[in-house]
N, C-alpha and C positions, 0 to 999 in steps of 0.2 A: 504494498499499499505507500504510495506515493506521501509525502507529509507538506501538506500548503507552508507556503514561505513563513520564514521567520520562528515556526517551530522548532524547540531546542534539537540538538542532533543526539541522537541515541534513541530518543522519546517514543517509544511504540504506540503507533498513535492505532486508539480504539474504534471498532465499527461505530459506536455511539457515544455521540459528546454529548458530555451533561453541563449543566450548568451551575455553579454553587449560588443557589439563593440563600444563604444562612450562616453568620460568623461559625466557624467551629474553637472551639477554646484553642487558644495557643498564638491563631494568627496575628499577624500584626496589627492588622484593622478591627479585630475582633475588640481591642479597648474603647476603643472611638466609637463603633456602634453601638458596644452597650451602653456607652456613653449619651448617645444622642436617644436611644429606645429609653432610658430609663428618664432622663430630663425632661424628653416631652409627658410621659404618661406624670411625673410630677407638675410639669405646669396645664397639665390639663384638671389634674386635681385643683387646680386654684393657687399653687404654691409659686415663689418666684425667687430668685437667686439671690443674696446676697452680694453685694460690693466686694466687701471684702473678703470674702469666701466662697469660691462657685459650688464649692463643693455642701455648703447650708443654701437651705429651703426652709421658706417662712410661710405662714399662711396668716392670716387675718387674727385669728382666734389665741393667736399665742403659741401654738403647735411648731416646732421645730424640726428639720430633719437633717443629718447629717450622715453623706455618702464617704464609705471606704472603699474602695471595687465595687464590689457584691455584697457588702454588709451595710443595714443601715440602722442608723440609730436615730430614737423618737423621745423629741422633749415637749412636756405640754401643759400646762395649769389644770389644776383637780378640776376648775367649774368646766374643761373645753374635752372632758373625758369622753363623751358622748361622741364628740365630730372628729377624737382620734381614733377611737372603734371604725367608725366608718372609712377611717384615710384605710386604716388598717385591712380591713374588708377589701376595698377596691385593690388595693396591692395584690392580695392573694387573689382574686381575679384573673390577674394577669402573668403573676410570677408564681413561683410555686415558694413559699417562704414560709420559713420558722417562728412560733412567737415565741421568745426567752422569758418574756417577761422581765422584770427591775434587772440592769445590767447590773450581775455583780465581780465580774471579770471581760474587759476588756484592751484586746491586745495587749496583755500582762501588765495590767493596770488592774488593781484590785480597787472595788469601789464598795463602801461603805455608808450605811444612812445611819440618823437615830436622832435625837430631839434636837440637839444643836446646830446639826447642818450634815455637811458631806466632806467625806475626806477621802484623798484616792491615797494609793501606797504601789512598791512596787517588792514587798517581802518575799511573795512566791519566787519571782524572777531572780532577784539579789540571790535567794538561795541557789536558784537553778545554776546562772555562773560561777558562784564561788566554789559546783560540784564540778563544774567543768574543769575549770583552771585548776584545780587541786588545792583550793584554800577553804574549804570549809572546816580544817580546824584547826585553823590559822589563828592568831592572839587579833584583837580589833585595833584600831588606832583612834586616836584622838581629832588628828585632823586630814584632809585626803591629801594633803603632801608637806615636807618639810622645805620650812623655808630659806631653811640653809643650803639645800640640794640647787644648782644651777645649772639645769638638764644642756641649755643652749649653748655649755662650753664642755660639752662631754667629745666632740671632736678634737679639742686641742688639749686632749690630759695625757693623748699618747700612752706611754706604759701602762699608766694608773686603769686606763678602762683596760679591761678583762676580753671581753672580745665583744664582736658585733651578734645582737640577737639577730633569729629566726624573723623573716619578714609575717611570714603569715601567721606564727603564732604572735604576735605583737599585733598586727592590728585587729587578730579575732579578739583579742583582750579589747582592744580601744574599741572595737564597733560595739562590743557589748558594752560597756564603759557609758559610750554615747546615748545609747538607748534610752538609759536610766535617766543621764543629764538632762536629754529633751522630755524625757514623760516627763518624771515628779522630782524631780532630784536638780534643783539649780545649784544647789550645794558644792556639785564637783563640777559644775560646770566649767569655774576655773580650772580646777585641775585639768579633765578632758583635753579642754582648747589645748593646753600648754602641751599636754604628752601629744597631739596629733600631730606636731609641727613636724614629727620626726619618723612619721613610721616608712619614708621612704629608706631611711636608716636607722633602722634603731639598734643603737648599744642596751648593754646591758644594766646599765643606771636607768634607763629608761624603760626597760620589763619590769627593775625594782621599785622605780615610782609608783607604776602600775598598778602594782601588786599592792602597795600602801593603800594604795585608791582601795583596791578589793577592803583591804583591811578594814579602812573606813566604813566601809557598804559594811560589812561583817556587825560592825559595833553601832552602825546606827541605821539596822533593817527595817526599825519598827516605825522608821520617821515618815512622817505623811504629811499631805497637802490639805487643810483644813477650812472650809469654807463655810463661815456661820450662814444658819438658816434664813439671816434676814437678807432679801437680796434674790434670794436663790429657788429656782424655779425644776421642784423635783420631779419628774413624771416617769416614762416607763426605761429613762434613760440617765444619762447623766445629767443632764438640764444643769450647765450652771450658767442664769443669765442675773447681769450685776442689775439691781435696780435702776430706774429713774433717778432716782433721789443720793446714791453711793456713787462717791466717785473711787476712781483708779489712783491708785498712791505709787508715785515711779521715783527711786533712787538707781542714780548712774555714779558709775564713781570709776576709775583708771591710776591705773602705776604710771610713772614716768621714765622712758628707753630703758626698761629694765632686761628686753631682749640685747645681749651684749654682740648678738651676731649681725644685726639691723638697726640695732636702735629703736625699733618702733615699741610704741606701747599697747596694754593690754589694758583695753577699756571694755565693760560691763553694764548694765541695766537690768531690773527687776523690776515687776509693775506688781504691787496687790489691790486684792479688793475689798474695798471695803477695810482695810489694814487689819484683812484674815493673810487665805491662804494666797501666795502669787500664780498668778494668771500667765507669765508670760517671761521670758527672761532670756539673755545672752549673753557671753564673753567672748569676746574674741582678741585676735588682732588689730590693730586700727591700721589703714594703710597709707597713714602719712607719717614722716617722723615728724614728733611735735618737739618742738626748741624750746619747751617748758611744761610746766606742771599747767598752766593755763592751759595753753594747748590740750594739752593732753584730755585734761576733763571736756573742754569746749568740745573736744570730739564726740566725747561720750556722751556727753548731752544731745550731740547734734544727730547720734544713731541712734540711741532712746526715742526720740521724736517721732524718727520713721515710723516706729513701733507703734508708737502715739497713737499716729494717724492712722493707721488699721485697727486699730482696737477703738478708737471713739468712731470710726465706720460702722465696725462691724456693734458696739451699740445702738445706733442711730439705725441699724437695721430693724434690728429685733425690737426696740421700744418705737421707733418709727417720730422721732423726734431730735434735734440735736441737743450733744450736751456740753457741758461748760470745758472747758480748755484742760489739761493734766495740769497739775502744777509740778516744776521743776525741784528736785532738791539734790543739793549739791553741795561737796564740800570746800569749794574754793570761790572763794572772793572775784577774784580777778575774771572769771570764767563767768560767774552770775552777772556780773556788770558788762561785758562782752555782748552775752544773751539780751540782756534789757536794753542797752542801748542801740546794740549794732555797729558800735562806731569803730570804724579800722582805723588801727596806728601803724606806725611803719615796722613794729615787731610783730604783728598778727595780721598784715593787708596777704605774705603769703600763703594764708590756708586756702584751701581749694573753696572755689563758691559753693560745690555740693554744701557741705557743711552750712552754709550761711543760709538757704535758702531752703534746709528741709524743712 
């Protein structure tokens, strides 16, 4: 049988050619087609997408749906239980779904509810990674990192450095720590950010420092993010909605030129819901070499402001109205003066324009 022009060489042409009319699991088109399908379904049920997070869908009754691939998390006020049940019924007509009830475990995050509010933790996940890396019976540590250890000097230690660590093992440890840092443990974010810089060439000292973070997690495995019951809507799933009268409190901070390799500073920030649990945090190396502590703190505040805009937009989508600006808590008077006045002087005019306009 002669192959049509353009067919791959070696292809045994069948007598009947069929056209695929349904995406199969694993095809590169499948994720996009699935999203188009579920997106159209949710829109037909009266949901709109959040401008802050396209995977968050909202309806006027206060019903929230959060998508994670083919997993759906739903949150709603108790007064709209009937409407939420109707939504689940409509979804079950179109898809084969399993109603798991109130969420207690979601992607390794443990969800507990009581009269005081809701708390999120990763005790089981931490126990799992401790067993995986042979740290189950190790002693604990009081801090994630030893402040006297300078990891960026490892390549200059020469004979003092014992050997280079296996990249695969080091990345496995760092990946496990990173998930904990991103999910419920902002207290190890700084340590994980610092250790992740050396994933391409880790030394024994880096693995030792990573194991110290595991030791710290062992001694603090019960630490949880707790959100007070005021301003929190608890429905079928997690449902953390900050009340319209509540405000996020933001803290930002930075060191100055602590990395001796490139003299860039480490900046970070955290947002607390109504002086309660942390809802967003970040710790990362700054992209600009700061010439003073003022600049390092200013850049940290600027990067936090970008996150603040996203959180304000998220609250606007949920509550339907604008909220007041977030306060800035910074411990550098010079940075606060520069933020407040916006006056660029000779010693600060070189700061990239993106930090001023954030």
